[in-house]
N, C-alpha and C positions, 0 to 999 in steps of 0.2 A: 526519437520522437518525445517531445516534451509533454509532461502532464498539464492538462488545462486547469486553471483555477476555477473553483466553484464560486459562482456569483450568488452572494446572499442578500446584497443590498445594493443600491444605487452608487454608494460610494465606491464599491468594488469595481465599477466600470472606469474609474480614474476621471471622473467628472463628465464624461460623455454620456448623454442620455438619449439623443436622437440626431441623426444627420439626415439632411435631405438630398445629398449628393448620392446618386445612384451607384457611382464607382468607388465609394468610400469603404475602406476596410480598416477595422481598428487594428492598432499596433499591439502585438502580443509579445510577451516576454519568451523569446525563443532561446534561452540560455541553455546549451547542451549539457546535460548532467553526466559527468564522468563516472564510470563504475569504479566504486572504492573496492579494494581487495576484501576478501571474505573475512580475514582477520581484524579489518578496521570497521567492519560494518556494526553498528550499535543497535542491534534489533531488540524488541521488547515484545513479549508474549503475554496475552491475558484471555480470559474467558468472558464471554458476554451473552446475555439473553435479551437485553433491552432492545425495543424497536424491531423485533424480528418475530413477532407473533408468538413468543415463548420458545422459539427454537434456539438451542445452543450453538455457539460458534467460538471457535479459537481464533484469535486475531494476532497476526504478526505486522508489527509497524516498525518504521524507522529504516527501511531499506533506501539506501542512496544509489541511484543509478538509473539507467534508461528503463522505460516501461517494459521493453521486450525482456530485459534480463529479470525483472521482477515477476513477470508472468511465468517464465521459465522456472524460477524458484518456486513460485506457487504451485506449478504443476508437479514438481518433484516432492514438494511436501504432501500434496493430496495423494500421490501414489504411495508415499511411505506410510501414510495413515490409512490408506484403502478407503477413501471417502471422497466426497465432492467438496466443492467450494468455488471461490472465485477471487479475482483481484479487482479491487475497487478503491478510488479515492486514495491511492498511495498505500493501501493496506491489503495483506493477503488473508482472506477469510477461509478457514477450514471447517467444514460442518462437523459439530460435535465437540466434546471436551477431549482434545488431544494435546493439552499443553506439555505434558511430559514427553510424549513421543516426538512432538515438534522440537522441543528443546534439546533432546538427545540427538536428533537427526542432524540439527544445525551444529551443535558442538562437534559432532564426529566429522562434519564436512567443513570444518575450518572457521566457522562463525564463533569465535572464541569469546566475543564480548556480548554474547546474548544473555538475556535474563528474563525471568518471569516477572511480571508487573502486576500491580493490583493486589486484591486480598485473597 
């Protein structure tokens, strides 16, 4: 299942604004993303509170692979931290400041190119 692009402007539609053809379906980029092995994943971990009503969240980004596998990794990280979270827009969100726990779990499970990002 390929991740859909977020449309932020009309130019993101590729020039198409409106079609009167009732059977028209826009062409989507359905390039299947292959799952990289854990050792080749370049994940970045950071902490953020912006745009979340003051709530703290640990973000893991950079996962390359199908959405299903990213959701599975997100579930495992949430279980390891004992907290909630979600997978949105190509990022894994774990509620609370769990940067160190997430980093240690990922390194222990073979994600050797994982680093903390930000300040």
